[in-house]
Each structure stands twice: as structure tokens, then as C-alpha cells.
N, C-alpha and C positions, 0 to 999 in steps of 0.2 A: 391329601396336603396341594396347594396349588403349586402348581411349578413355579418358579423363577423367572420373571421375565429375560428373555435372553436377547432382546433389542439392543440393549445397549452393547453386550458382547460383540452382538453382528457388527453394528458400525464402530466400534475400537477396531476391529479386524478388517474391515473395510479400508477404514483411514491407514492402518499399517500397511495394507497392502498398495495404496495408494502413494505414500510417501517412499515405497521400496523402490516403486516402478518409477516415482521422478528423481529417487538417488539413481537408479540404472539408467536413465535417459543424460543425466549429466556426466556419469563417468563412463558412458559407453561413449558420448561425444569426446570425452578427451583423452581415453585412453585405448577405444576401438575394443572390439568383441573379445579377442586373446589378454588383452591386457586388463580388462572387465573381470577381477576376481569376485567372489561372493563377500570376501572379506572387506575390499573397498567399496563396493555396495551398500556393505552394512554400517562401516564408518561413515560413508556419506549422508544415510539415513537416519543415524544416531541408533541403530538397534543392533542386538545381538544377532550369531548365526540362529541361535533357537527360534528368532522370531522370523528370521529368513523363509527357515525350513518349515514353518508350521504355515506357510502361507503360498511357498513355492516348491515344487519336488527336486529343483536343479536350476542352476544359473539357464539351461536352456529353456524350462519352463517359464521361467521371468521373463526371459528373453521374448517368448512368443507371445506372452501376455503384454508386452511393450508393446510389440507390432500390432496386434490389433487394437490397442488402445489408440494408437497413433492414427491408424486408418478408421479407425471408427469416428475419431474426433474429424479428421479431416473431411469425412464423407456428410457428418452432421454440419458441418460449414456451407458444403456445397449444396446440400438440400435445401439449409435455412435461405442460403443467397439465390436458390430457385425457385422461390414461392413466384407464383403467376401473378399476385396481386400488385407487385411493383412494375410489372412490364405491360400490364395494359395502356394501348393507346402508342405505344412505342413501335418504331420501325425495328427490323429485327438487328441490325448494326448497333441500334442504341440499347436495345432489350439485352444484347449479349454483353455490351458494355458496363449495363448495370450489374449484371450477375458477378463478372468479374471484379467490380469494385466491391460488392456485397461481401464477396468472396473473401479477398484481399482484406477487410474491415474484421472478419470473422476469425480468419487463419491467423496463427502466430508464425512468424515466418524469421526464425533464427539460426543461428549458425549451427546450436546442438542439435537441432530439428533435422538440419539437412544432414548432418554428419551421421546422424543414426541412420537416417533415410540409405545413405551410402554404405553403411556395415552392415545392413541388411541386403542390399544389394549383390554385397561381395559374399558374404555368407551365402546367396542363392546360387551365386556363379559358381563357387567352388562342391557343391550339390551333394555335401553329405546329407544325414538322416532329417537335420534341422532345417538345413538349407532346403531341402527339397519341399518342408512343409512352408518355408518363406514362401518357394515360388508357388506353390499351390493356391498359398493367400494372396501372392501379388496377382495371379491369373483372375482369380475372384474379384480382387479390386478393379481389375480393368473391365471385368462384364459389368461392374456396378456403375463403373463410370459411362461405360458404352450405354447402358439401360439411361442413365440421367441425362446424357446428351441428346438422345434420341427421343427423351420426352421434352427435353426444351426446344428440339428442332421442331417437332411435331406442334408444341404449343403457339410457334411462330409462323405455322402454314407453311414449312417447309418439311424436304425430305431430303436424306443424303443422295450423293451422285456416288460415293465412294464407298469402301468397306467403313464403317463406322469405327470398326477396331482400329484400322489404318489413322481415321483421324483422331482418336484418343490418344495413338502413340505419338503424334505430330505435337497434339495440344500441349499432352504431357513432356515431352521435350522440350517444348518451347519455354515453358514455365519452369522445371528444373534449372534450364543451363541458365535462365535470366536471373533465379535465385541465387545459383551459383556463382554465377559473377558477382552478383551485389555482395555477397558474403566474404569472399575471399578479396574484394576489393576494399572492403571495410563501408560499406554503402548502405543504404534502405534500397529495398526494390523500387524501380521505377513504375509505378500504379499508371501512368500514363501509357507507358510503352506497352505494357499488357493490354491494357483496356483498348489499343488501336490494333495490335497484333492479333491477339488469339480472336478476337470476334471476324476479323479479315480471314483468318486461316479457318476456323469453322466453317463460315458462309460459303467460302469459296470452295467449298466440298458438299453444299445443299443447291436446291433449286425449289421454287414456289413449287406447292401441291398443286397438282392439276385441277382444274376446276370442276365442281360437281355438275 
């Protein structure tokens, strides 16, 4: 007897999981990690607790899945923005400005995203078991950011004169602060500010590669 095609069930499960993650993002931004109960997340998503536990072992399991999804989306945007084809013929400052412009066009910069990011950071500072996993994932994110930055700098014919991890810290901090200020003041992020500031900060820690 032929087996029933399981693909529709797999697709339905994937859709349910994504809706749960979307709901968790909204509830987490609104109520924080402590207040974001499984019941509230299910209510936001329009699913039962049974649907929740068929996809996630616990709230912490869901939180980690949400963290990884947010991370993966951000780096997908960064990698797409750093494609070299659009950078040919540009000087380094203009090229980095193009990367920033493309990244801002691809990345969702919203209040919920900032609040979720801050909730994750607080959980990591508290240092419980799940917080420790957040911290491990965060270090992995920084490693990937450093790798991406290094590839961009090399493609521009330059090399770092400082520890690239320090450069990543400065750039990420500047970006986070610009986003935080915009959200708290109820306005859009100023792309012109980031397009001028971030290239300057990045290139200040680099120099042209020695002539071969």
C-alpha cells in the first residue's frame, strides 16, 4: 500500500511553527520574557497549548528558536547587502555606504525587534542555563560578523589595523544606539547618518593592503 504524501502535513507544521514564532515576537516585545506566558503566545497566534507543545518542548525552547530565526534573518540581509557585484568601481567609503544602504533596505527596523533584542541581552546577562546558550549564540553571531566584515574589507583591498572583533563591537554598538534612539523618539532610523558614520568608523581601523 503506498504511503500517504506527508508533505502537506510538514508544510502545515512549518506554518504553525512560524506563526508561533511571530506571536512570540509580538508578546515578548509587549510583555517581556517573564510576562510572555505560553498561554499569551498561544492566544496571540490563535492556537491551542497542544499546538504549542507539538512544536516546542518549552517556552525556553521557543525563545531559542526565535533568537536563532532573528539572527539568521539579520545575517541573510547582511550577506545579501555585501554581494560584491554592486561594489565594483567604487572607492571604499562609497562601497561601504552602499552596503549599509542595501542592508537597511533589507532589514526590518522596528520597535518589536529592538525590544526582543534587548530581552535576549538581559537574559544573557542574568546567566541562567538558557541565558548561557544565548551568550554562546551571541558569540557565534559576532564571529560571523567579524568574518563578513573581514571579507568586505579584503574585497576593498584593505586590511584591519585593529582587532576586527573590536571593530565589530564599535559598529554594532553604533547601529544599536541609532536604532534605540529612533525607536524611543518615535521616528525612523536616519539612513544618511548610518551611511556616513559606519563607513568612517570601519575604514578608520583599516589600511590599504601592501602592494604585491
